[in-house]
Steps between C-alpha positions, in 0.01 A plus 500: 500500500503122454428455871200730469366282217549187712311657790226634273464156342477341847230748600303437181537124555354545849219718362405230252441262790297740714125456481417820685461800269606749769832326554558457128444872439727593791765263370488633146552853635792364700673384181526861385655601832698180559837542667776529245674195646509281801750625758642149478688624194634793704804556712455218750309699760268307728189421302176385656224296341176569685240231437134579562292183486142462619160662481490868412206576728631832632791567264342786307424679827836444672742488206647846559589414862647166395712673236633769736536293817614164367643538150656849503745424786636204302769616260430394141187298587341326203146374560312193384127460553296181473159594629140388507271798446175308534431633853645845433253786513403634160734772384543675169775420255662834586494421872660160442771661285561763769530228764817375329661843460725472805649168392761397245282220361699232321228235507124491550256216466142444612455148634216339696692226680624410849763729651788256453420471129496880470842515667638232268382697195645824641836332551489380138440860389803638680719204408430581132634853556803355680570273201462790255733717708751222563506583874298419810321725746698556819187480715138393459213619718165324475179654631131520420347789304226554759736555796517862613827623647456725802853640498784534253747217474821602673856394429418282200795598283 
């Protein structure tokens, strides 16, 4: 239960720094459904950190495919998003919340900055979870949130 509070606090911390109401609302809903603990506290199985950093231009439209084709094949994948929603098409709060349903979101921040800065911030988010768990991710995958995946990732475990 303590790990859940740590994750919920991290999500609320991220929400406080978001300036986009849609992301804040989606994030606050996420706190209620936050994973009970990072798999880092688990039994030592391979744990992935998947970092999404960049502009979220097409994310709402392609999120389900990204979740099933990229994230689902990775055992115990925990996702971190640092995105710029400025160029994203307008979508409702409910649609933004639904876009994150296929992901175990452990960090989310809206940031209008160059890509390398977004990646740096995303790495800080997952490093905070590593410190809280007292363990490190076995593997880290970095991608952009607007990249569609045409086929499922194979042999990732």
